[in-house]
N, C-alpha and C positions, 0 to 999 in steps of 0.2 A: 647416427654414429653407432658403431659397434661397441658393445660393452666389453671393457677389458677386465675380465674376472681375476686375472693374476694381480692387477694393480688394486682393484677394489676388493680387498680380502673380506671385509665384513659381509658384503653382499654375496660373495662366493660361498661363504660358510652357510648363509641362510639358504641359498639354492641347494647346496649339498645336503643340508639337513632336511629340506623339503623332499628331495629325491629319496633319501633314506626312509623317511616316513611313508612315502608312496610305495616304496619297495616292500616294506614290512606289511603294510595293509594289503597289498596285492598278494603277497605270499600267504597271508592269513585267509584271504578270500579263496585262493586256489585250494588250500588245505580243506576248507569247509566244503568247497565244491566237490572235491574228490571223496569226501565222506558221505555225499548224498546217496540215498538209497538207489536211485535210478542209475547213477554212475557205477555203483557196486554191482548192480545186475548186469550192466554192459560188460564189466570186467570179467565177471563169472562166465558169461556167454563167450567171451573172447578166449578164455582158457579152455572152455569146452571145445570150441572150434579148433583151437591150437592142438588139442589132443588128437582130433581126427586127422588134421593135416600132417602131424608128426608120424602117426601110425601109417598113413598113406605113403609118406616118404620112405619109411622103413621097408614096407613090403614091396614098393616099386623098385627101390634101389637093390633089394635082394634078388628079385626076379622080375625084371621089367617086361618080359614077353608073355607071361601067363596072366592075361587080363582077367579071365574068368575066375581063377583061383584067388587072385588078389581082391577082386570085388567081393567074393564070398567071405573072405577074411575080414574085410573092413565092415561088412554088414554084421558079422558075428561080434566083432569088437564093439560096435555101437550098442547092440542090444544087450550083450552079456556083461560088458565092463562099464559102459556109460549108462546103461539102463534106458536108452532112448532109441528111437528110429528117426533121426533128423533128416527128413526127405530133402531139404534144400542142400545141405552139405553132401549127402550121398549122391544126389543128382550130379553135382559138379565133379565128384570123384569118379562116378560112372563115365561121364563125358571124357575125363582125363585119361582113364585107363584104356578105353576102347577107341579113342580117336587116333587116326594115323598122324594127323598134324596136330600136335599138342597145343592147346590154348596157351598163349603167352603168359597168362596168369600163373601157370605152373613152372615158369622158367627157372626159378631158384632150385627146384627139385630135379628137373631133367638135366640141368647144367651142372649139378653137384657143386653149387656155389660154396665158397669157403665161409660165407656168412649165412649159410642156409638156415640155421636155427633162428637167428635174428630176423631173417627175411620171412620165415614162416610165421613168426609172431605178427609181423606186419600184414601178411596175408589174412591172418585170423581177424584182425581189426577191419580189414576190407569187407570181409563177410558179415561182420557185425553191423557195419554201416548199411549194407544192403538189407539185412534183417530189420534194422530199425525203420527203414522205409515201409516195409510191410506192416510193422506195428502202427506207424503213423497213419497208414492208409485205412486202418480198421477203426480209427477214432472218429466218432461222429458227435454232432451237437445240433439238436433241434432238426434232425433229418439231413443235415449237411454232412459232407465227408471230405477228406483231404486227398489230393493227388500230389504226393511228395516228389521233389525233383532236386537235383544237385549238379554241381559243376566240378569236373576233375581234370587235371592235367596228366593223370596217371594213365598211360596208354593201355596197360594190362587190365586195370580196373574198368576202363571204358569198354574194352572189348568184351569183358565178362558180362557187363550189364546189357550190352546190345545183343549178345548171343543168348541171353536168358530172360527174355521179356515175360512179364506176367500176363496171362490171358484173362484170368478173372480170379477173384477172391470170394470165398464163401465164409460168412461169419455166423457161427452157431452161438447165439447169445445164451441159450438155455444151458448148454454144456461148456460155455466159456472156451470155445475152441475156434481156430481159424484154419481154413484149408486154402492154400495158395496153389493155383494151377498155372504151370508154365507151358510154353509152346510144345515141349517134347514130353509132356507128362505121360501120355499113353505108352510110348516106347520105354520110358524110364520105369514105370510100374511093371511092365512086362519083364524087363531085365531084373528088377528087384525080386519078383516072384521066381524067376528062373534060377537065380543064384542064391536063394535063401533055402537052407536045409530044412528038412521036415520038422526037426526039433524046434527050429525058430518059427516055422509057420504055425506051430501049435500055440505060440505065444502071441499070435496076431488076432486073437478073439477080442471082441469089444470090451469084455471085462478086463482082460490083461492089458489092453491098451490104456484104458482108464486108470488102471492101477499104476502103470508106468508113468503116466502124466502127473499123478499125484506124488510119486516118489521124488524126493529131493536129494540130489547128490551135492555134498558139501564142497566148499572151496578147497579145504585141506585135501580132500580125496583127489580132486581134479589137479591140484598143484603137484601132489606126489606122483600122480600118473604121468603128468607132463614131464616132470623131472626124469622119471624112469625112461620115458620114450626118447628124451633128448640124449640120455646116456647111450641108449641103443643106437641112435642115429650117429652119434660121434664114433662109435666103434665101426660102423659101416663105412664111414668116410676116412 
């Protein structure tokens, strides 16, 4: 027989109280989880990627046809303002700017979506998910290693993954660095060198690269930069 909660009020109150307790405990667990150091690092990386995508949207919507100038601009932005040379993100931007048939991942930008800023934030998290797989693949235990995988119903993300397979990963334990090589790495590195100004090339020495890797950009700086880029993008739209 089905329980009539409306008729059996004492039992209904017990069930409601139990549900409230569960909700409170769940909310507490979520808050603790969101304060976790690893989650905070992912959030910071997402804001970092968000800045790159916002800048890409701004320069593309300003002048969509000048791919060479746009790519040089985004390289300069990464090195001079973010203090990094993020090869993964730059590789995707390079593909986007120079491809005749734009990857569907960039749909929110090419279509001038009304929700472009919100969608770019979602794109940023997509990139962080892919980054996390690279991180997981570098973890080892007693000589073993991981081959991470995932399932998605997102057509744009699926296409992005399939079009950018990893050929191999080099792990330098001495210098605590990882080098990920994708299928188009040679062409990308050639394009990177071609579109990088002489002043920036002078910053590509091993010493300068090590210095940049050690330099930490704060959350507050990234958030302010993202806010300014969002304002610039809104003006363009």
